[in-house]
C-alpha positions, 0 to 999 in steps of 0.5 A: 500500500502506498503511504500518504506522503504526509506520514512518510517521516513516521513510516521511515521511523518505523523502518528503523524501529523494525531494524531495532527489533531485529538487532535485539533478536539477533543479540539474543540469538547470539547470546550477547550479554543482557547489559550490552543489549540493554544499553542499546535499547536505552540508546535507541529509546533516548535517541529515537523512540521517545522522540517518536512517541512524543511527535506522534502524541503532539502531531497526530490528531486524537482518533475518533475511533476510540479502540484505535486511540486507546490501543495506540496509547496503551502500547506507548505506555507498555513500551515505556514501562518495559524500558523501566523494567529492563533497567531494573532487572536482568530478566532476559525475557524482558528484552524479547518482550520489548522487541515483540511489543515494539514490532507489534506496535509498529505493525499496528500503526502501519496497518491500522492507524495510518490507513484510518487517518488516510481514509478519515482525514481531509487532504488539508488535515493530512497536509497539516500533519505533514507540515507539523511533522517536518517541523517537529520531526528529528532525524532517526539516528542509529550510529550505535558503536557496539554492533553486537548483532553482527 
C-alpha cells in the first residue's frame, strides 16, 4: 500500500524501529550479554523512540475511533514501562518482550492507524500533519558503536 506522503517521516521511523527489533533478536540469538543489549535499547529509546512517541502524541490528531486511540496509547505506555523494567532487572525475557511489543506496535500503526487517518482525514488535515511533522520531526539516528548483532 502506498503511504500518504504526509506520514512518510513516521513510516521511515518505523523502518528503523523494525531494524531495532531485529538487532535485539539477533543479540539474543547470539547470546550477547543482557547489559550490552540493554544499553542499546536505552540508546535507541533516548535517541529515537521517545522522540517518536512524543511527535506522534503532539502531531497526530486524537482518533475518533476510540479502540484505535486507546490501543495506540496503551502500547506507548507498555513500551515505556518495559524500558523501566529492563533497567531494573536482568530478566532476559524482558528484552524479547520489548522487541515483540515494539514490532507489534509498529505493525499496528502501519496497518491500522495510518490507513484510518488516510481514509478519515481531509487532504488539508493530512497536509497539516505533514507540515507539523517536518517541523517537529528529528532525524532517526542509529550510529550505535557496539554492533553486537553482527
